[in-house]
PAVO-266862 format. One record per residue (C-alpha): residue number from 1; chain; x, y, z. Coordinates in pm, whole numbers. Each point is the difference from the previous one (the first is absolute). Example, Ala and Ser with C-alpha at 12.3 -4.5 7.8 and 13.67 -1.06 7.14 Angstrom:
REM residues 2
[node 1, "A", [1230, -450, 780]];
[node 2, "A", [137, 344, -66]];
***
This chain:
REM residues 333
[node 1, "A", [884, -547, 1828]];
[node 2, "A", [339, 170, 2]];
[node 3, "A", [66, 371, -47]];
[node 4, "A", [208, 71, -308]];
[node 5, "A", [367, 40, 90]];
[node 6, "A", [334, -106, -142]];
[node 7, "A", [-3, -318, 210]];
[node 8, "A", [-362, -96, -80]];
[node 9, "A", [60, 57, -371]];
[node 10, "A", [313, -218, 9]];
[node 11, "A", [-199, -274, 173]];
[node 12, "A", [-278, 31, -258]];
[node 13, "A", [252, -28, -285]];
[node 14, "A", [145, -316, 157]];
[node 15, "A", [-347, -151, 23]];
[node 16, "A", [-62, 78, -367]];
[node 17, "A", [330, -165, -97]];
[node 18, "A", [-112, -310, 189]];
[node 19, "A", [-321, -18, -205]];
[node 20, "A", [-228, 176, 247]];
[node 21, "A", [-260, 272, -43]];
[node 22, "A", [16, 350, 147]];
[node 23, "A", [-262, 273, 37]];
[node 24, "A", [151, 343, -64]];
[node 25, "A", [-127, 358, -38]];
[node 26, "A", [-12, 201, -321]];
[node 27, "A", [-141, 343, -78]];
[node 28, "A", [-313, -163, -149]];
[node 29, "A", [-102, -298, 216]];
[node 30, "A", [182, -271, 196]];
[node 31, "A", [149, -277, -214]];
[node 32, "A", [46, -374, 56]];
[node 33, "A", [339, -72, -150]];
[node 34, "A", [212, -291, -117]];
[node 35, "A", [316, -16, -207]];
[node 36, "A", [-125, 41, -356]];
[node 37, "A", [235, -271, -130]];
[node 38, "A", [-99, -259, 262]];
[node 39, "A", [-295, -184, -161]];
[node 40, "A", [-84, -199, 315]];
[node 41, "A", [-16, 317, 212]];
[node 42, "A", [-210, 175, -264]];
[node 43, "A", [-247, -289, 1]];
[node 44, "A", [-23, 36, 379]];
[node 45, "A", [-126, 357, -49]];
[node 46, "A", [-299, -137, -191]];
[node 47, "A", [-72, -259, 268]];
[node 48, "A", [30, 245, 288]];
[node 49, "A", [-222, 259, -169]];
[node 50, "A", [-238, -259, -148]];
[node 51, "A", [66, 183, -325]];
[node 52, "A", [-98, -148, -338]];
[node 53, "A", [306, -116, -195]];
[node 54, "A", [-109, 195, -309]];
[node 55, "A", [38, 333, 183]];
[node 56, "A", [359, 121, -68]];
[node 57, "A", [225, 168, 256]];
[node 58, "A", [188, 331, -5]];
[node 59, "A", [380, -25, 16]];
[node 60, "A", [168, 272, 207]];
[node 61, "A", [350, 123, -84]];
[node 62, "A", [240, 250, 154]];
[node 63, "A", [231, 83, -290]];
[node 64, "A", [87, -54, -367]];
[node 65, "A", [195, -318, 75]];
[node 66, "A", [-303, -164, 158]];
[node 67, "A", [-224, 129, -280]];
[node 68, "A", [227, -160, -262]];
[node 69, "A", [-57, -341, 159]];
[node 70, "A", [-377, 36, -32]];
[node 71, "A", [-67, 153, -345]];
[node 72, "A", [133, -88, -345]];
[node 73, "A", [26, 363, -107]];
[node 74, "A", [-116, 350, 96]];
[node 75, "A", [-179, 175, -290]];
[node 76, "A", [26, 380, -35]];
[node 77, "A", [-352, 58, 138]];
[node 78, "A", [75, -209, 308]];
[node 79, "A", [326, 187, 56]];
[node 80, "A", [-181, 336, -12]];
[node 81, "A", [-253, -120, 257]];
[node 82, "A", [270, -145, 225]];
[node 83, "A", [194, 326, -11]];
[node 84, "A", [-315, 192, 89]];
[node 85, "A", [-158, -219, 267]];
[node 86, "A", [253, -244, 147]];
[node 87, "A", [38, -56, 283]];
[node 88, "A", [-375, 33, 40]];
[node 89, "A", [-346, -157, -32]];
[node 90, "A", [20, -95, -368]];
[node 91, "A", [21, -361, -117]];
[node 92, "A", [110, -65, -358]];
[node 93, "A", [-86, -303, -210]];
[node 94, "A", [302, -103, -209]];
[node 95, "A", [129, -307, -179]];
[node 96, "A", [141, -234, 263]];
[node 97, "A", [355, -129, 15]];
[node 98, "A", [32, -375, -74]];
[node 99, "A", [83, -100, 358]];
[node 100, "A", [-304, 157, 168]];
[node 101, "A", [-203, -293, 142]];
[node 102, "A", [-339, -63, -165]];
[node 103, "A", [-163, 11, 346]];
[node 104, "A", [86, 372, 21]];
[node 105, "A", [-158, 87, -335]];
[node 106, "A", [-292, -247, -2]];
[node 107, "A", [166, -160, -302]];
[node 108, "A", [-3, 319, -207]];
[node 109, "A", [290, 135, -206]];
[node 110, "A", [-30, 330, 184]];
[node 111, "A", [98, 103, 351]];
[node 112, "A", [-127, 278, 229]];
[node 113, "A", [284, 196, 159]];
[node 114, "A", [39, 311, 213]];
[node 115, "A", [246, 182, 227]];
[node 116, "A", [-168, 84, 334]];
[node 117, "A", [43, 340, 160]];
[node 118, "A", [40, -109, 361]];
[node 119, "A", [329, -7, 196]];
[node 120, "A", [-69, -336, 166]];
[node 121, "A", [-102, -167, -327]];
[node 122, "A", [306, 132, -182]];
[node 123, "A", [227, -95, 289]];
[node 124, "A", [-139, -354, 1]];
[node 125, "A", [53, -32, -376]];
[node 126, "A", [358, 129, 23]];
[node 127, "A", [84, -215, 302]];
[node 128, "A", [-137, -308, -175]];
[node 129, "A", [171, 99, -324]];
[node 130, "A", [-269, -133, -231]];
[node 131, "A", [-360, 67, -110]];
[node 132, "A", [-298, -81, 221]];
[node 133, "A", [-335, -122, -134]];
[node 134, "A", [-277, 140, 218]];
[node 135, "A", [-377, 43, -21]];
[node 136, "A", [-188, 177, 280]];
[node 137, "A", [35, -166, 342]];
[node 138, "A", [-362, -103, 47]];
[node 139, "A", [-223, -298, -63]];
[node 140, "A", [-111, 0, -362]];
[node 141, "A", [-303, 221, -66]];
[node 142, "A", [27, 191, 329]];
[node 143, "A", [70, 373, 38]];
[node 144, "A", [367, 75, -51]];
[node 145, "A", [205, 49, 320]];
[node 146, "A", [124, 352, 66]];
[node 147, "A", [143, -78, 346]];
[node 148, "A", [198, -291, 140]];
[node 149, "A", [-296, -80, 228]];
[node 150, "A", [-222, -55, -306]];
[node 151, "A", [251, -250, -139]];
[node 152, "A", [27, -174, 336]];
[node 153, "A", [-376, -40, 23]];
[node 154, "A", [-18, -172, -339]];
[node 155, "A", [323, -200, 13]];
[node 156, "A", [50, -84, 368]];
[node 157, "A", [179, -335, 27]];
[node 158, "A", [70, -7, -375]];
[node 159, "A", [316, 214, -12]];
[node 160, "A", [293, 21, 240]];
[node 161, "A", [102, 365, -45]];
[node 162, "A", [-209, 316, -36]];
[node 163, "A", [201, 322, -27]];
[node 164, "A", [-195, 291, 147]];
[node 165, "A", [74, 326, -181]];
[node 166, "A", [-312, 184, 114]];
[node 167, "A", [-300, 99, -216]];
[node 168, "A", [56, 1, -376]];
[node 169, "A", [36, 347, -148]];
[node 170, "A", [-231, -49, -299]];
[node 171, "A", [-229, -276, 125]];
[node 172, "A", [-88, -96, -358]];
[node 173, "A", [167, -251, -231]];
[node 174, "A", [224, 105, -287]];
[node 175, "A", [-127, 88, -344]];
[node 176, "A", [82, -273, -253]];
[node 177, "A", [102, 98, -354]];
[node 178, "A", [87, -222, -295]];
[node 179, "A", [310, 180, -129]];
[node 180, "A", [118, -244, -266]];
[node 181, "A", [-117, 206, -296]];
[node 182, "A", [-3, 363, -105]];
[node 183, "A", [-316, 88, 190]];
[node 184, "A", [-61, -62, 373]];
[node 185, "A", [-295, -229, 75]];
[node 186, "A", [-152, 51, 346]];
[node 187, "A", [-91, -343, 139]];
[node 188, "A", [-74, 114, 356]];
[node 189, "A", [-44, 357, 126]];
[node 190, "A", [199, 100, 305]];
[node 191, "A", [159, 282, 195]];
[node 192, "A", [171, 130, -315]];
[node 193, "A", [-277, 132, -222]];
[node 194, "A", [-59, -63, -370]];
[node 195, "A", [51, 373, -62]];
[node 196, "A", [344, -7, 162]];
[node 197, "A", [98, -306, -204]];
[node 198, "A", [-125, 163, -321]];
[node 199, "A", [197, 316, 79]];
[node 200, "A", [325, -191, 45]];
[node 201, "A", [-55, -244, -286]];
[node 202, "A", [-91, 277, -243]];
[node 203, "A", [-289, -209, -133]];
[node 204, "A", [-346, -71, 147]];
[node 205, "A", [-46, -310, 212]];
[node 206, "A", [-193, -276, -174]];
[node 207, "A", [-259, -236, 144]];
[node 208, "A", [79, -372, 15]];
[node 209, "A", [-95, -217, -296]];
[node 210, "A", [-74, -367, -49]];
[node 211, "A", [368, -85, -33]];
[node 212, "A", [111, 190, 311]];
[node 213, "A", [179, -218, 256]];
[node 214, "A", [-163, -92, 329]];
[node 215, "A", [91, 259, 264]];
[node 216, "A", [65, -76, 368]];
[node 217, "A", [-295, 71, 228]];
[node 218, "A", [-245, 65, -283]];
[node 219, "A", [-262, -262, 83]];
[node 220, "A", [-359, 125, 5]];
[node 221, "A", [-86, -96, 359]];
[node 222, "A", [275, 142, 218]];
[node 223, "A", [82, 231, 292]];
[node 224, "A", [-316, -109, 184]];
[node 225, "A", [-58, -10, 377]];
[node 226, "A", [-226, -269, 144]];
[node 227, "A", [-294, 243, 24]];
[node 228, "A", [-221, 96, -293]];
[node 229, "A", [118, 323, -166]];
[node 230, "A", [-245, 246, -158]];
[node 231, "A", [131, 303, -188]];
[node 232, "A", [-186, 327, 60]];
[node 233, "A", [3, 318, -208]];
[node 234, "A", [103, 316, 192]];
[node 235, "A", [-331, 171, -86]];
[node 236, "A", [-195, -265, 190]];
[node 237, "A", [212, 49, 311]];
[node 238, "A", [-38, 376, -12]];
[node 239, "A", [-377, -39, -29]];
[node 240, "A", [-8, -256, 280]];
[node 241, "A", [-175, -252, -222]];
[node 242, "A", [178, -334, 27]];
[node 243, "A", [-231, -295, 61]];
[node 244, "A", [125, -223, 280]];
[node 245, "A", [275, 228, 125]];
[node 246, "A", [-33, 34, 376]];
[node 247, "A", [-165, -338, 49]];
[node 248, "A", [169, -256, 230]];
[node 249, "A", [309, -148, -165]];
[node 250, "A", [43, 286, -245]];
[node 251, "A", [324, 191, -50]];
[node 252, "A", [113, 303, -198]];
[node 253, "A", [325, 113, -165]];
[node 254, "A", [-42, 349, -141]];
[node 255, "A", [134, 344, -92]];
[node 256, "A", [-325, 200, -17]];
[node 257, "A", [-198, 98, 312]];
[node 258, "A", [-262, -249, 120]];
[node 259, "A", [-276, 144, 219]];
[node 260, "A", [-220, -306, 22]];
[node 261, "A", [-9, -268, 265]];
[node 262, "A", [352, -90, 105]];
[node 263, "A", [100, -356, -90]];
[node 264, "A", [182, -237, 234]];
[node 265, "A", [325, 67, -188]];
[node 266, "A", [88, 328, -172]];
[node 267, "A", [331, 116, -145]];
[node 268, "A", [23, 339, -167]];
[node 269, "A", [306, 36, -222]];
[node 270, "A", [31, 374, -47]];
[node 271, "A", [206, 185, -257]];
[node 272, "A", [104, -71, -356]];
[node 273, "A", [-69, -321, -187]];
[node 274, "A", [361, -108, 62]];
[node 275, "A", [-67, 11, 375]];
[node 276, "A", [-317, -204, -53]];
[node 277, "A", [205, -255, -194]];
[node 278, "A", [262, -15, 274]];
[node 279, "A", [-255, -85, 269]];
[node 280, "A", [-240, -215, -201]];
[node 281, "A", [135, -353, 52]];
[node 282, "A", [57, 64, 370]];
[node 283, "A", [-358, 126, 35]];
[node 284, "A", [-138, -311, -174]];
[node 285, "A", [189, -221, 242]];
[node 286, "A", [-99, 205, 305]];
[node 287, "A", [-368, -19, -96]];
[node 288, "A", [31, -376, -26]];
[node 289, "A", [169, -18, 342]];
[node 290, "A", [-277, 217, 148]];
[node 291, "A", [-257, -257, -107]];
[node 292, "A", [-164, 186, -287]];
[node 293, "A", [-208, -231, -218]];
[node 294, "A", [-82, 262, -264]];
[node 295, "A", [248, 276, -79]];
[node 296, "A", [-101, 308, -198]];
[node 297, "A", [299, 160, -174]];
[node 298, "A", [-13, 339, -169]];
[node 299, "A", [115, 17, -360]];
[node 300, "A", [248, 256, -133]];
[node 301, "A", [36, 163, -344]];
[node 302, "A", [126, -259, -249]];
[node 303, "A", [305, 195, -114]];
[node 304, "A", [360, 46, 110]];
[node 305, "A", [74, -202, 313]];
[node 306, "A", [-377, -41, 33]];
[node 307, "A", [10, -235, -297]];
[node 308, "A", [217, -240, 201]];
[node 309, "A", [-223, 37, 308]];
[node 310, "A", [-313, -79, -201]];
[node 311, "A", [171, -295, -167]];
[node 312, "A", [61, -153, 344]];
[node 313, "A", [-344, 88, 134]];
[node 314, "A", [-189, -145, -296]];
[node 315, "A", [180, -330, 51]];
[node 316, "A", [-64, -1, 375]];
[node 317, "A", [-368, 96, -21]];
[node 318, "A", [-318, -184, -92]];
[node 319, "A", [-238, 295, -43]];
[node 320, "A", [4, 365, -105]];
[node 321, "A", [-254, 262, 112]];
[node 322, "A", [-5, 272, -266]];
[node 323, "A", [-98, 367, 53]];
[node 324, "A", [-357, -73, -117]];
[node 325, "A", [-36, -247, 287]];
[node 326, "A", [0, -308, -220]];
[node 327, "A", [199, -302, 111]];
[node 328, "A", [167, -225, -254]];
[node 329, "A", [220, -305, 29]];
[node 330, "A", [360, 20, -114]];
[node 331, "A", [13, -363, -107]];
[node 332, "A", [319, -71, 190]];
[node 333, "A", [-119, -236, 267]];
***
């Protein structure tokens, strides 16, 4: 790992020009990047991550010139959203430019593109002088990396350069919006809420339909640590009624007080839902490292940023304990 600096960013840009891969920080999660217009390097991303080829990548840009290489045109809705949220954690689905390699888009006619809000990411893009295709810097299906150490654990020996920019500010992937038409279609919730997008677009966000393009990172089973994850309603924690919590091998990630038997691993993420989101992926990884075999994770209200948190948790978990004490499978395993 190398701390982000002018010299380390120049070295990373040189490696990208030579067809290599680089791990770099963003405000959301760490990315595993290649030059977007280098098909061989892009295919290496899929091999290194063990990522299915039908899961498209997000292309990162630093300015209008780079954007123009990636998309055929910018519709009025997309321009309004860019003006409101870029640089920032919003990915837009647009019609791709002809030269974008099929490996980037999973063969679709659309491309996912965003401008990151992180000084190291923007500096790398500007130093390189061209767009970077980058999914999260983890093995496919694992919790997203919010520190350089997380990326190193998953990709040790698979990449030559990891730029360490410290913990990610948001700790949650970008929202993904199909902005090709007149109405925004939310394909993946993220740090920017549906309400904020609706406010800026001037029209309510729509749900995806049958003809919506495949979105990066939207597979059903995703974000999962090696231990079994069970979601727990806050009311059960407050009542101290969670079956199995406190037994050997159990772990807990929570916001509400827990007065029952203390599990082998416990991480309380206090504060607003945004703070819970910021610490969630790190807590999942820490529980795994601590040897937890079953991890109980408290749910949050399914609105605002909580909608994005619950989207990730439902895809990481196998079971949900509801307030009435009933356990049901989530059908994601």
